[in-house]
C-alpha positions in Angstrom: 139.2 60.4 26.2 141.3 60.3 29.0 141.6 57.7 31.4 140.4 57.6 34.6 143.0 58.2 37.8 143.8 54.3 39.3 144.4 54.8 42.5 142.6 52.5 44.7 139.1 52.7 47.1 141.7 51.2 49.6 143.8 54.5 49.4 140.8 56.9 50.0 139.4 54.9 52.3 140.2 57.1 55.4 138.9 60.7 53.7 135.4 59.6 54.2 135.1 57.5 57.3 133.5 59.7 59.1 131.1 57.3 60.9 131.8 55.6 64.8 128.7 53.1 63.9 130.9 51.6 60.8 132.1 48.2 62.2 134.7 48.4 59.9 136.1 51.0 61.7 134.1 51.6 64.4 136.2 54.2 66.6 136.2 56.5 63.1 134.8 59.0 65.2 135.9 62.2 63.2 138.0 63.7 60.6 140.5 65.5 61.0 140.9 69.1 60.0 142.1 68.3 56.6 140.0 66.6 56.0 141.4 62.9 56.5 141.9 60.8 59.5 145.3 59.6 59.3 144.9 55.5 60.8 148.6 55.6 62.4 146.8 58.1 64.9 145.9 57.7 68.1 141.7 57.6 69.4 142.7 60.1 72.1 144.0 63.1 69.3 141.0 61.9 67.6 137.8 62.2 70.5 140.0 65.1 71.9 139.3 67.3 68.8 135.3 66.5 69.4 135.1 69.9 71.1 136.9 72.3 68.9 132.9 72.8 67.2 131.0 74.5 69.7 127.7 72.4 69.8 123.5 73.2 69.9 121.9 72.3 72.8 120.1 69.0 70.4 116.4 68.4 71.7 115.2 71.6 72.2 114.1 74.1 70.1 113.0 78.2 71.0 111.2 81.0 69.6 114.3 82.7 70.0 116.7 80.4 68.4 114.4 79.5 65.3 116.8 80.0 62.2 113.3 81.8 60.4 115.0 82.1 57.2 114.6 78.0 57.5 111.1 78.2 58.5 109.8 80.4 56.1 111.5 78.4 53.2 109.9 74.8 54.2 107.1 76.6 55.8 106.9 78.2 52.6 106.8 74.8 50.4 104.0 73.9 52.1 101.8 75.7 52.4 102.2 76.3 48.4 101.8 72.1 48.2 98.9 72.9 49.9 97.0 73.9 46.6 98.5 71.7 44.4 95.3 69.1 44.1 93.2 72.8 43.1 95.3 72.7 39.8 95.7 69.4 38.7 96.7 68.0 35.3 98.7 64.8 34.2 101.0 66.6 33.0 101.9 68.3 36.3 101.6 65.1 38.3 104.1 63.4 35.3 107.0 66.0 35.7 106.7 65.9 39.3 107.6 62.3 39.8 110.4 62.9 36.6 111.8 65.9 38.8 111.6 63.6 42.1 113.9 61.3 40.9 116.6 63.7 39.2 116.9 65.5 41.7 115.9 63.6 45.1 117.7 60.2 43.7 120.2 62.1 41.6 120.9 65.2 43.3 120.3 64.2 46.9 121.0 60.6 47.2 123.7 59.9 44.9 124.8 63.2 44.5 125.3 65.1 48.3 124.9 61.4 49.7 127.2 59.0 48.5 129.4 61.0 46.4 130.0 64.1 47.8 129.5 62.8 51.7 131.2 59.1 51.1 133.1 59.1 48.6 131.0 55.5 47.5 133.0 56.7 44.0 135.6 58.9 42.3 134.5 61.4 38.9 135.9 64.1 37.3 135.8 67.8 38.9 132.4 68.7 36.2 130.3 65.7 37.6 131.3 66.5 40.9 129.3 69.9 40.4 126.4 69.4 38.4 125.1 66.3 41.2 125.4 69.3 43.2 123.7 71.5 41.3 120.9 69.0 41.0 120.6 68.1 45.0 120.4 71.9 45.3 117.1 72.2 43.3 115.9 69.6 45.5 116.3 72.7 48.3 117.3 71.0 50.8 120.0 73.7 51.4 123.4 73.6 49.2 126.5 70.4 49.9 128.2 73.3 51.6 125.5 72.6 54.5 124.1 69.4 53.8 127.3 67.2 53.4 128.6 68.4 57.1 125.2 67.8 59.2 125.7 64.9 57.3 128.7 63.9 58.0 129.0 64.5 61.8 125.8 62.2 61.7 127.4 59.7 61.5 130.3 61.0 63.4 128.1 60.5 66.6 125.1 58.1 65.7 122.6 58.1 68.3 124.9 59.7 70.3 125.5 62.6 72.4 126.2 65.6 69.7 124.3 63.5 66.3 122.3 66.1 64.6 118.9 64.5 64.2 118.8 61.4 66.7 115.4 60.1 67.5 116.9 60.1 71.3 116.1 63.6 71.0 112.3 63.0 69.2 111.0 61.3 66.8 109.7 64.3 65.0 112.9 66.5 66.3 115.3 63.3 63.9 112.6 64.6 61.0 112.5 67.9 60.8 112.5 70.4 64.1 116.4 69.7 64.1 116.6 71.7 61.5 114.0 74.7 62.7 117.4 75.7 65.6 119.8 78.8 64.2 123.9 79.0 64.3 124.9 82.3 64.3 127.8 82.9 60.5 130.6 82.2 62.9 129.9 78.7 64.3 128.0 77.7 60.6 132.0 79.0 58.9 134.0 76.4 61.9 130.6 73.4 61.3 131.5 73.5 57.4 135.3 74.2 57.5 135.4 71.2 60.0 133.5 68.3 58.7 133.4 69.6 55.1 137.0 71.5 54.0 137.1 69.0 51.2 133.7 71.3 50.1 134.5 74.5 51.5 138.1 74.6 49.4 135.8 74.2 46.5 135.1 78.1 45.6 132.1 76.5 43.0 130.7 74.9 46.0 130.1 78.3 47.8 128.8 79.6 44.3 126.2 76.9 43.7 125.3 78.0 48.0 124.9 81.9 47.3 122.9 81.1 44.1 120.8 78.3 46.4 117.7 80.2 46.1 118.4 82.2 42.1 118.0 78.3 40.8 114.2 78.1 42.0 113.2 81.1 41.1 114.5 80.4 37.5 113.4 77.0 37.3 109.8 77.9 38.9 109.8 81.0 36.4 110.2 77.8 33.6 107.7 76.0 34.7 105.3 78.1 34.6 106.1 80.4 31.8 105.5 76.9 29.9 103.6 76.0 31.0 101.6 79.1 30.6 102.8 79.0 26.6 102.1 75.6 25.8 98.3 74.6 27.3 97.6 78.2 29.0 96.9 79.7 32.8 96.4 76.9 34.0 98.9 74.6 33.3 101.0 76.9 33.9 99.7 76.8 37.8 100.1 73.3 37.4 103.2 72.9 36.4 104.7 76.0 38.6 102.8 74.0 41.9 103.5 69.9 40.8 106.7 70.2 39.7 108.4 72.9 43.1 106.7 72.8 45.8 104.9 68.8 46.0 107.7 67.3 43.9 110.0 69.2 47.0 107.6 68.3 49.7 107.8 65.0 48.9 112.4 64.9 48.3 112.2 66.6 51.5 109.7 64.0 53.7 111.3 61.4 52.2 115.1 61.9 52.8 113.5 63.6 56.8 112.2 59.6 56.9 116.1 58.4 56.6 116.8 60.4 59.4 113.9 59.6 61.7 112.0 56.1 61.0 115.0 54.2 59.8 116.4 55.0 63.6 113.4 53.7 65.4 112.1 51.0 63.0 113.1 48.3 61.4 115.5 45.0 60.9 119.1 45.1 61.1 121.4 42.8 59.0 124.3 44.1 60.9 125.6 45.0 64.4 125.9 48.7 65.1 126.6 50.8 67.6 124.2 53.0 67.0 119.7 52.3 66.2 120.1 52.3 62.3 117.3 49.8 60.6 116.2 48.7 57.0 113.3 50.1 56.4 111.3 48.2 52.8 109.0 51.3 52.2 111.9 54.1 53.1 114.3 51.9 50.5 111.8 52.3 48.0 110.3 55.9 48.2 114.5 57.4 49.1 115.7 55.3 45.7 117.4 52.9 48.2 118.8 55.0 50.8 116.0 53.2 53.4 118.4 50.4 53.6 120.3 52.4 56.2 121.5 49.5 58.8 124.0 48.6 56.0 124.7 52.4 55.3 125.7 52.9 58.4 127.7 49.3 58.6 129.3 50.1 55.5 129.0 53.3 54.6 131.6 53.9 51.9 130.1 51.4 49.7 128.2 52.4 47.0 125.3 49.7 47.3 123.1 49.8 49.8 121.1 47.4 49.4 122.4 43.6 50.7 120.3 41.1 49.8 118.6 40.4 47.1 115.1 42.4 48.0 117.2 45.2 48.7 115.9 47.2 46.1 118.3 50.1 45.5 117.4 52.9 42.7 120.5 55.6 43.0 123.2 52.4 42.9 121.8 51.5 39.1 122.5 54.8 38.0 126.1 54.5 39.8 126.6 51.2 37.9 125.9 52.9 34.3 127.8 55.2 35.3 130.5 53.4 36.0 129.9 51.9 32.3 130.2 54.9 30.9 132.8 55.9 31.9 131.8 59.2 34.1 132.8 56.8 37.4 134.7 54.7 38.7 136.5 53.5 41.9 133.4 52.3 42.9 133.1 51.1 45.9 131.0 47.9 45.1 131.9 45.9 48.3 134.0 46.7 51.6 137.7 47.1 52.1 139.4 45.2 54.8 137.7 44.5 58.0 135.0 45.7 56.8 134.5 42.6 54.2 135.8 40.1 57.2 132.7 41.5 58.9 130.4 40.9 55.8 131.3 37.6 55.4 131.1 36.6 59.4 127.0 37.5 59.8 126.6 36.0 56.6 127.8 33.8 58.3 125.9 33.8 61.6 122.9 34.8 59.1 122.7 31.3 57.2 123.2 30.1 60.8 120.3 31.2 61.7 118.5 29.9 59.1 119.8 26.8 59.3 118.5 26.3 62.8 115.7 27.5 62.2 
């Protein structure tokens, strides 16, 4: 078994420092065209490149500007889920919950978010592609769309240019922002700018092109397996609960991180945005709801920073580290981030003592 690379997390810090709200690097508003920000470059250069990518007018949705494939996809999944109560089985519900964890926690939270977007740990290319696949079958689009949108969100969090800030409306931040159409050239520029590392990988493009195929195959597998084992009623149950209901749950739990955790909750750290920690989103979203912690220290694999902030996704990363599937895990802040966290903890202790 080959040994893991020995590059330290500190050496890779700038590659994923997209967030202006991070208290360890509040001026890191952008990623360089090559996907790596030079720590020595001037702020004016970084700010100057913000105007390269054309921007849609956020907060406004018009019939002429709807992305109908996205509208029909999300709307169709919700309509299918409405039929699920008429085909309830406990086995279908169990499949729904299992796939909720696999696609939601492992696919979106671990794969799309902490690995591909922020580089919270390193792994082999095969493992990376596996988690990109799991994220894809969540139904939230391929990594080529999810990752650049999220990196841009961090770069302009709750500022002009944030794709889904509640400043443009809570419903906009939750779902409507996805319905705005972009022409292919603008979308290609968006991906190239915010996810050049993924854009250079042919396998990521393959997963992107076969996005619908995998859902068709999974749906047929659920329907056929249930039908053959227990009859047509169970087959339809497995299809509706394992595909439609599960996807609706993962959709809204993920979207709540974009909306609710920028509107309600408490804050452990002072950041330049409105990110908060919200306990019920933290539980539903496998640790993603400790959002203020994440915006303060974006590369940390651990999002729960206080004893009650349960982070199920981080447990999976720890298990991968133990098995040798992950290394260079960013368990704690580095550099200025470590100093900022210590200072924040000292302030909380002082408030508790004085109280």
